[in-house]
Each structure stands twice: as structure tokens, then as C-alpha cells.
C-alpha positions, -999 to +999 in steps of 0.1 A: -612-009-638-646-025-631-661-021-597-667-053-578-703-064-581-717-067-546-737-098-556-706-117-567-688-112-534-692-140-509-713-132-479-704-146-446-729-153-419-727-127-390-713-154-366-683-160-389-678-125-403-670-109-369-671-120-333-701-106-314-696-080-288-708-105-262-681-129-272-654-102-270-667-090-236-668-126-224-632-132-235-620-100-218-638-109-186-623-144-187-588-129-191-594-105-162-607-133-140-576-154-147-554-124-141-570-119-107-565-156-098-529-155-109-524-123-089-537-139-058-513-168-062-484-145-069-492-123-039-493-152-015-460-165-028-445-131-026-456-126+010-442-160+019-408-158+002-399-122-003-393-111+033-361-120+052-371-129+087-360-103+113-355-075+087-378-045+082-387-037+046-383-001+034-414+022+033-434+017+001-422-017-006-457-032-003-470-007-029-443-015-054-447-053-048-484-050-054-480-030-087-454-055-099-475-085-090-506-070-109-485-062-140-470-097-140-504-114-135-520-093-163-491-101-187-493-138-179-531-139-183-528-120-217-505-147-229-527-176-219-519-179-182-529-213-167-556-218-194-585-210-172-595-180-192-595-200-224-618-226-207-642-200-196-642-183-230-649-216-247-677-223-223-692-189-229-689-192-266-707-226-265-734-211-243-739-181-266-759-200-292-785-211-268 
């Protein structure tokens, strides 16, 4: 077996070879921002429609509702959400070269 000559291997520019840490941090921040927005929408919907008028909710219900809302919002944002995170990521990526 012959070793691969390092000069014959194609060399990619650093921008193409791997995304920069700034781009990765920007994408993560955009997803987290969108998750927070989705969470706020879901919390207001939950508070409006989850309670039955005139009935008291069991102790700890608010904590469980909060955890469930955060988990759902994070999962939605990780899978694209409303597309706000993607817009922010594209804007940041276009601004990175300046």
C-alpha cells in the first residue's frame, strides 16, 4: 500500500472545510432565541386554555407545566420551529464575512 501524498489531496478553504466556531455559536444562539419565543407563546396559550374556570389546580401543576412547555419549545426550535432561528443564522452567516 502506498501512503497518500499530501500534495495530491484536495485542500479546501477554511470556510468550506469546517464551519467556524462563531457560526456554530451563532446558530446555537439563534435556536435558543427561537425556543424562548416559542416558549413564551406556548406559556400564554397554556395559561389561557389549560385551566377550567372555578376549579383549583393541584399543587405543583405550574412547575410541571413550565417544564413541559420548555421541553416542547426546545424540541420545536431544534426541528426548525417557526423559521426565525434559520433567518437569524443566515443573517449572522452573511455578516460574518464583513
